[in-house]
N, C-alpha and C positions, 0 to 999 in steps of 0.2 A: 064468683070470678076470679077471686085472689086461688082458689084451692087448685084449680083447674090449670093455672099457671103454675100451680107448685107443682101438680103431675104432671105435668109436660116435662120440668123439669128432670124430673126422677127419672120419665120413660129414657128420655135422652144424653143422662149421666154417663152411660157407656160410652158416646161419640167424643166424651173427654183424655178413653184411653187412644195411646196409639198403635197399640198392638190390636185392639176390638177395629179400629178403621182399617190398617191392612187386613185382617182379619175379615168383616165386615164387604171390602171393596174386592179380596181375591175372589173373596165367593158367589159376588155378585157376576163377575167376568165369567168361571166359571160356567156359573149356571144359563148364564146367552148362550154360550159356546159347548155349550150341552142338550139349549135349547137347538140351535141351529146345527146342530148333530143329527140332531134326533128327522127337523122337517126334512132337511137331504136326502139322510138315510130313506128317511118314506118316498120322496120327492125319486128319489131314483128307479127303489122298486116297481112305481108306479108307473115311470115312465120307462123302465127294459121290456115289461110287461103285461100293459092293461090291462092286469086284474086286479080289481078290488077284491079279491079274495083275496091275493099271493100279497095283500097290501096287508090285509087285518091278520097273515097268520104271521108276516113279517115284525108286525107289531106285538103282538101275542106272543111272539116267540123270544122276543127282546126283554120281557120283561119276567123268564123263567130263572136267568142267573142271580135276580135280588132275590126272586123267591127261595132260591134254593139254598146262597148263600149268608140270608142274615141269620140264622143260627150258628153258624160261625164264623161271623162279625159280631155277635154277641161277645161270643168268648175272645176273641180277640181284644176284641174292644178293653172288655176287663182286665185285662191282664200286659194291656201294651198302655205306651206314654203316647197319649193324645195329639201333643207333634209329631210324631211319628206316625201314626194313621192317617191324619187328615196328609200330609207328607205326600206318604203313600196312596191315598186314594185317589189324588188329584193326578201321581204323574203317571197312573194306572188308565185315568180315564183320558187324558190325553195320549197316554200310547194309543188307547184304542180308537182314539178318532182320530190321530195320525193311520192305523194301519187299515179301518175301511177304509181313508184316501185310496192310499195305496191298492188295496184289493179290486173298486171300482173299477168297472173297463172306460179306457179312454173316448169312447166314441162321442161326438158331438155333435148334434141335428143341427 
């Protein structure tokens, strides 16, 4: 029993750091926002088209930039500061969400 307590203390030691807590909280909020955006985009496509095929096409097409940019991202990650990469990635994700909101039709049924 004592070893279980010691293992959990070691596993949770990172939460003693203020910077880690800020990072963890920010990532959790960002992940929730990203998930909400994916659901909203899928919902919008299905409501506008009533087509399961187009819903699948949009879902597949949303993964293409990731597949294409992964090698470039690896090069940039090796040559840049991690803090700047995280900051730029979060800002770009936020701008993507805002732009998809502005690009969607403002029709409410």
